[in-house]
N, C-alpha and C positions, 0 to 999 in steps of 0.2 A: 504493500500500500504506500503510495506516495503522499507526502504531506507538503502542502505549499509552504515555502518559507515565509516567515512574518518579520516585520510588517510587509504588507502587500498592497498594491493599488486597488481602488474600488471605483465604481461609477456611482456617484451620489446625486440623485435627482431631487430637486426641491420645487414644490409648488405652493401657491398661496393666493388668496384673493387680493386684489389691488388695495394697497393701503395697510396691509398687515405687517409690513416691516421686512419682507423677504429680501429685498435688494440690500438693505443695511446689513442683515444677518449674513448674506452671502459675501458681501464685501469684507466683513470682519473675519469670516472664515478663511477667505483667500489670503488676507494679511497674516493670519495666525498660522497658516499651514503652507510653508514655502514650496512643498512638493505637490501642491494641488494646482491643477490647471483648469481654467474656465473654458467651458464649451462655447466657442464663438459661433453664433448663428450666421447663416447665410441669408441674404435678403436681396430683393429686386428693387427696393426703394433707394432713392438717391441719398448719398451721405449728407448729414447735417453738419453745420459749422462746428468744427472741432473734432469731428469723428475721424478715426483712422482705419483704413482698410486692414483687415486681419486682426485688429485689436477690439474695436467696438462691434463690427460686423465684417463678414466677407461680402463685399458688394458684387453682385452678379447682374448681368443683363437678364431680362425675362427669358430670352431664348436659351441662354446658357443654363439658367436655373431649371427650366422645364426639361432640357436635355438630360441634366444630371438626375432629375426626378424620374424620368422615363427609364433611365439605366439602373434605378433602384439604389441610388447613392445616398439617400436620406433615411435616417431613422424615423423622422417625422417631418412633415411640412404642412403648411396651411396658407391660405390666402386671407389676408386681413386688410380691409379697406383698400382693395385693389393691388396690394403688394404681397409677394410670397415671402415667407420666412421658413427656415428649416434647419435641422441639425444633421450635418453630414457625418456618415459612418466613418469615412476615412480620417477625419480630424479626431474623432473620439478614439479610434483604434491606434492612431499614431502616438498619441499621448499615453494611452493605457499600456500599450506594449513596450513603451519606452520606460515604464516603471512609475508613471505619474497617475495619481488619482484624478478623476475628471468630475467637475461640478457642472451639472446640467440644470439650468434655470428655465423651466418651462411651465406652461399652464396645464390644467387638468386634461384638456384635449390632447396636447402633445404628450403628456405622460401616458395616456391610454395607448397612443400610437407607438410609443417607444417600447412599452411592455409587449405589445403585439409583435413588433419587429424583432425583439430579442428572443421571442419564443420560436421563431422560424428555425428550421433545421439548418438552413444555409448560414446562420450566424455562428460565430465562434462561441462555443459553450462557456468559455471563461467569462465572456461579457455578461451572460445570464447569472453565472455563479456569484459574481462580484457586484451585482446591481442591487442598490438599495434606494428606496424612495421615502421622502419625508413631506408631510403636509403641515403647513403652518397656518393655524387658525387664529382669528381674533378672539378675545374673551367672549364676545357676543356681538350681534349685529348692531346693537345700540352703541357699544364701545367703538366699533368700526365707524359708525356714523359720526361720533364725536371726533375721532381722529381725522376723518376726511374733512369735516367742517373746520376744525381748528387749523389745519395746514393751509387753508384758504387758496388752494390752487384750482378748484373746480367750481363750476356753477352748481346750483341746487339740482338742476336736471341731470347733470353728469353724475353727481353724488348718488342720486336715486337709482340711476342705471348701474353704477358700480355696486350698490347694495343688492340689487336684484341679481346681478351676476355672482356676487359673493355667496348669496344664499344658495344658488344653484351649484356653485363650485364646491361648497362645503358638504354637499351630499356625496361627493366623490371621496371624501376623507377616509372612509372605511376601506377603500381599496389600496391605501398606502401602508407600507410596513411600519412606519412611525408617524406619530402625530405630536406636534408641539403647539401649545396654546401660548401665544405671545402676549402675556399679561404684563410682563416685565422684560425689557430687552436684554439685560444682562443674564437673566435666568434662562431665557430662550436661547441665547447664544451659547451658554454653558451646556445646555441639552444638545444643541446641534453639534457642538464640538465633541461631546461625549459619543454621539452616534458615529461620527466620522472616525474617531480614534478606536472605538470598540471594534468596528468592522474591519479596519485595516489590520487589527491584531487578532482577528478571529481565525482559529485553526480551520483550514479547509482541506478535507480529504479528497483527493482527485482519483 
C-alpha cells in the first residue's frame, strides 16, 4: 500500500453569497499560505483599468474562449451579462502537479460544474482525491442585509437582488464538505485556515 507523503497539495474551492466576506477571507489565506496558488479565471470581457492579464484574469477573445470550451479545456464556465468566465483545467493541473495547493473562488453554479467535471473518468483521480469545498454563510439574511447597506456600494434594488440570490445560494450549502458561518472575520479565517492545513496533512492511501 502506498501512502502519499505529507504535506501534500489540495484543491480548495470556496463559495459564498455576495457580501459574506469571501474575497477578504481568500485574500488573507493567500497571504498566510505562500504555497497556495489562486485559480485565475479566464474571461471574454475587456480588462478594466489596473487589471493585469494572467494575474486578475486571463483575457481571451470570444472565439478563443469558445474554442477552448469546445475542446473540453474548462472545469466550469458560464456566460454572465454577455461575457464568458471559466476555470481552465490546464492552469489548475499545472499548479497542482507542481506541488502547489490551488484556491478556487467560484459561485455555487461553478462549484456544481467542477464537482461534475472531477467525477469524469477522463480526469486525473488525484484531483478528485484532493478536492475539498467550503461554503461561507452569513449569520442570517438580516445580518447580510445590514452588511450590504452599511458598505453603501449598492442601490436598494441591487441589495434586494443580492439577498434573493443569497437565499437561493444558501440552499446549496448542504452539498459542501465544510460550512463556515462568518459571524466574526477572525474566527472565520481561523476555521478556513484550519480546513486548509488539516487537509494538506491528511494521510491519503493510494
